[in-house]
N, C-alpha and C positions, 0 to 999 in steps of 0.2 A: 602391413610388415610383420603387428606382433603376433598376427592370424601365423602366419608362413614361419613364422621364429616357437608359435606355443604347435607346431602340428611337424616341425624339423626335430625336435626334442621328444617327441611322442616318436614318433619313431625313429629315432633310436633309443630311445628309452628300452621298447620293444626288438630291435633287428640287433643288438651288442647280448643281450645275455643269450636269447638265441643260437651265434652264430657262437658266444663259445663254448657253448654249450653241447651242440650236434658237431663237433670236429671229427666222429668215431660211428655215429650214428647215422644210421639209412631210412622216409622215410618214400615209399612208396607209392600210387596212386593208380586203381587200379579194377575191373566191373568188366559186364558184360551189360550187351543192348539185343535182344532179342522180337523180333517185328513181325507179327502172320498175320494173311488174310487170309479168312478161316468159311468155313459153310462146315455148320455144327446143328445138330438138331436130334433130340433125343422122342420116341416111340415106343408106345405099347403099352403104354403104363394099365395097372390096373386098375378097376373099375369099381369106387371100395369113394361108400360115403369121406369124405374129410383127403381122400386121397388126391394129390395134386395132376393136372391130368400130364397129355403129353407137351413138346418144346414145342410148337414148331418150327420147319427151318430156316434159318438164319445167315448172313454172314455178316463177317465185323471184323474187326483186326485186333488180335488180340498180344497182350504182352507175355512174353514167354518168360517172364518172371524176370525182366530186366533190373539188374542191382551195379550200384559203382560201394570204394570200397577202398580206405586210405589203412596203410598196413606199416609197421616198422619196428626196426631194432638199434636197441644204442649196448658195444662192447662194454664188461663190467668189472673185467680184468680174471682171470684166472678159468680161462672157459666158460663165463655169465654173461649168460648176458639179459639184457632186459627185452620184453615186445609186447605189444597193442597193435592192437588191429578196433574199428568203426568200417563196422559195413554196410551200410541204406537198401532199402527196394526202392527203387526207378522206375515209377509208374509210364514206361517209354508210354503206351495207349494201355487204357483202364473204363473200367464198367462206371455209370449214372453219371452218362456227360461228360460235360467238360470241365476239371477238377479247381479247384484251387485248392494256396497253401491256407490252412487249416481246416479243409472240407472233408466231411470223411471220407474214408480209403486213401485218401493224401500222403503224400511222404514224408515218414517222419527216419531223421536222425539213428541212429544204432538200431533201427527192426533187425536187425540178420543177428551174424553169428558175430560179436562183439567183448571184446576187457584188453584186461590184462595181466602179465602175468611176466616169470619165469623161465629161464632155463640156463641149458648143462649135458654137460653128461651120467646131471642123474636124473635127466629123459624134460617134464614141464610140465607150471604149473600156472594154472588160469584160473579169472574168476572175473565173470561177465555174465556173459546172459550165450547159445553154446548149443549147437547140434547134440543131441539123446538122442542115439537105439533108431530112427527114423531111415538113415538114407546109410543106412551101412553095407547094405551090401552093394551100392551102385556099383562102387570097382572091377567089381565082381561076371560087370557082361551089361549091366542096367544101364553103358557110355551112353543111349542116347538122351538121359537123364542132362545132361550137363554140352549136347554136345548141336542139341536142338531142343524143341518147346516140351516142358513142360507136362502136353496130355501128351505126349506119347512116354508113358514111366510108368511103372508096374506098378507105381506108389498109387497105382489108383484101384490098387485092392487089395495094399500094403500097410498094413498097421494104421494111426488115422481111420478115419470113420467107415466100418468094421463092419457097424450091421452088430456091431453089438452095446453097443450104447447109445448118447447125442440124439438127433433126430426125435423127442421125446412130444415134438407142439402139434402133431401135420395131422392130427386128429382130434374130434371132439371130446374135451369133459367127459371125463369116466369111461373112453374104450381105452383094450388096451393096445398097443402100437405092436403084431406078433412079428415083424420083421424083426422090434429090436427085442425083445425078451419080455421077461412080465415088468415091464415096465408102465405103471400104471400115467395115463397122460391126459396131466394135468400139472396145472402152470402154477402152482401148490409149492408138487414135488418133484419134478424134473432131479435135481440135485442128484440124486439114487442111480436115476440114467449116467450119470456123465463118467469119463473114461480117460485115461488118459494115456496114449500108447507112443510115447515118443513125440522130441520136433526142437525147434528152438525152447531153450528154456532160459527163466531168469532165475536167477540168486546159487548159481555151476558154480561148485567148484571142482575143475579138472584133471587129473595129472596124465600121462602119456609115458608112456617107460619113451625110453632110448630104444630105437630099435635094434635086433640083435638077429644075425641069422635070418632076416627076412620078418623076423616077428615084435610086431610092440603089440603092449596092453595098456588099456582105455581105461577106468576108472571115473566116475562123475558122479557127486552127488547138487542135489535139487535143496539148496534148505531150506527150514518150514516158519516162510517170514507168516507163511497166511496159520499158523497156530492158532486152533478157537478150542476153549471150553462150550461145552455140551451134553447137551441130559447121561449121554452115554460116556462121556470122559470126557479126556481130552485130543480133540483129532490134529496131528501134526504135518496132514498134507505135507508129505516130502519125498522124496526117490531116490532111490541106486540106480544108480547105469554101470552097463562093462562094456568091455570087445577086447574078442583079440582076434588080432589080424595075422597073419604068414601072406605076405606077398611078395611074388622075384614078377620075373620076367617076364614068363609063361603063367606062375602058379597064383592063385589068389585063392584064399580062404578066411571066411570072418565068421567066431559064436559070436550077437550082442544080443543081454541082458537088457530088461530096466520093468522095477517095478516101480509101481506112485502109489501109497497109501494114505486113508483116511483124506483125497480126493475130494474138494471143492465144500470143507471143515465136515465131510463125516466119517464118524468112527467109522471100522472096519471095508468104509468102501475101498474097493482095493481091486489095482488091473494092473498083468502080468503081463511083459512079450516077453516071448524066445520068438529068435532069426538062427539059420546060419546059410551064411550061398561059398561056395563053391565055383572058379572058375578058370580057364585052362585057357590062353594065347598060344599060337604056330599056325606060319605056313601064314598068315595073313589075318586068320580064321580068330571068331571069339568064344564060346561058347560059356555060359555061367548057368546056375541052377541054383534058387531058393525055395528053405524053406523056413515056412512064419508059424506062431504058432503063442496065439491071445487069451486070454482069461478076466473076466471080470465077476470078483466076488464083493455080496453086499451081507453080509453077516447079521445074527439076528439083533443085535445090539445096538446098527443103529433106523433098525422097522423102528424102535420107539417113539426115534424124535420125525421120521419124515410119510413114518403111514401105508408101508406096503407090505403086501396080504401078505411076501413071503421073501423069506431072502433068496438073494441071487449069486449064481453060480454055473458059469456059460462059460464055455472055452468054443475057437474057429482055430478049424485049419487056412494057409493054403500054401499054393508049388507055383511057380516060374519058372522060365525057362526060353532063354536065349540063345540066339544067335547070331553072327555080325560075322560078316566079309568083307576084309580095304584091300582095294589098287590104288596104287598113284593114289590122285587126287577124289577118286570117289571111292563107298560106304558106303551099303546097303544091310536092313538087319530084321529083322523079324521078331516078338516079344510072345511069346504062348502063357496065359497066365490061370488060375485058376483056383476063387476063393468058396470052399465049400461052407452047406451049411451053418447056423452057429446051434451047437445044440446046449442042450439043460438039463442039468438031474431032477425036470418038474418036467420032463419033456421035447425032441430035440421039435424046433424052431422049420416048418416045409418051409421050403421055393422061399430059401434066405440064399443062397448058392449066387456065384457071376462064373462068368467066364468073362475074361480080355485078350482081345489081339490085336495088335498094333505091326506093323512096318514102316520101318525110315528107310528112307535112301538122301546124300548128302553129298552131295560136290563139297571140297577143300577149297577155295579160295588160295590159299597160302593157310602157312599157323593156326593163325587172330579169324581170321575171315570164311562162314558157309555158307553156300544157300540150301535150307534141305526141303524134303518134303512130303508128310508123316500122313498114315489113314490110319484107322485107330477103330475098334468100339468096343462099348461093355456092352455082354446080355444078361442083365439080369435076368432071377429071377423074381416068381409074380409079388417075393414079396423080398425084396432086393432092393437100394434102394446105391445101386455102388457111382459115381461119378470118375471122368481125370480129377489129374493130382492141379487141386490149385489153381493157376491167378487159370487152366487151362480148363478147365473144367464147367460145364453148365449154369453151373451151382454157383458162381462166377457173377450171377446176374440176377437171376430165378432158382425155383428147388422142381429140380426135376421128382415125376411121380415113381412110386412104387412101381416094380414091374414094365419102367421108361429103361428102355434101350440107349442109351448116348452112341455115339456115333460125329464122325471128322472129321475131315481133309483139310491138311492148312500145305500154306507152301509159308520158308520165310525167310529171312538174317537172321544171324548171327555172330556179332562181331565182339572179340573181348577185346579189352587191352590194359 
């Protein structure tokens, strides 16, 4: 009896104030579960010391970046509202066997866009973890990004692991990874090759303007929590992103910018990204195009700490085109993309380009459920190492070799709730 009374009192203590405060507030549960059966491989790897070979053909069940979230808002008066969002990655199927809570790669709270803020006639300000730059082009034509498997998106060659920086430990110590530029391959100095071309960033302060005439402006600052003092000076390790978006039912245009400073606690290790996307919709058709330029600079100050023989100044351009058609419950679309070779002041990096091909068909059972089929391929040049994006990539379970060409066929079910 005593235990029952204690339980009732505790429940009442929790319930009563919650009910009193929640009169005008709303809380929504939402998400997406996307799982497919996939045949995937990567063949044609360049034969070279330390370079991983081909990835043999395999069949697997692939999670298409499923997620679940909670969002809500509360009116505060005078057209002012408080809002929040907590969004989590859900691995409906993942690499590494049967995952358990606490295991590597298992689910974590607030692993995706999560934060709290205020919105009103002035626009919206948010604090927390949020996307910056990398998916800004998606509404312009890469619609399969959200409607089907993440393998079928041009993010395979846009931003991210672009070949300008990154993978520096795939060759023997002392060797130079020509696919990545002037980055010596050594466990002691990988940080000089680190780049940041956008993604989901912690320490974010984000402002979005009200939409006027279809135009929205966004500014996002990544606060310098990682500030450190080095022999070369103070490394702030901060970032600034900006986006200008124009969208109507017919036309889409988006310009996005992101600059990361002193990445990895290295003074002068900076990366810059610029992207322009254009799209138009008419008579069931969607046509879109994206142009992107990425730059990576490491100035001479960084060399005093990292012992890199020369300063790094590199850039890489990429271009993507989309075409899709929808009729009734059916839609079909194709994507072609081309990543140019990495260029450097010390000489262009030969055979570092890639081409991306993708065709997707979708049957919509309803507004929330669809069945999709995607065929996609990346043709890497001899020193390129592009892979499918994130959860749909072979790199989810293994590392492809330079020059290998990933290819996939996946049929899956996508349900939004």
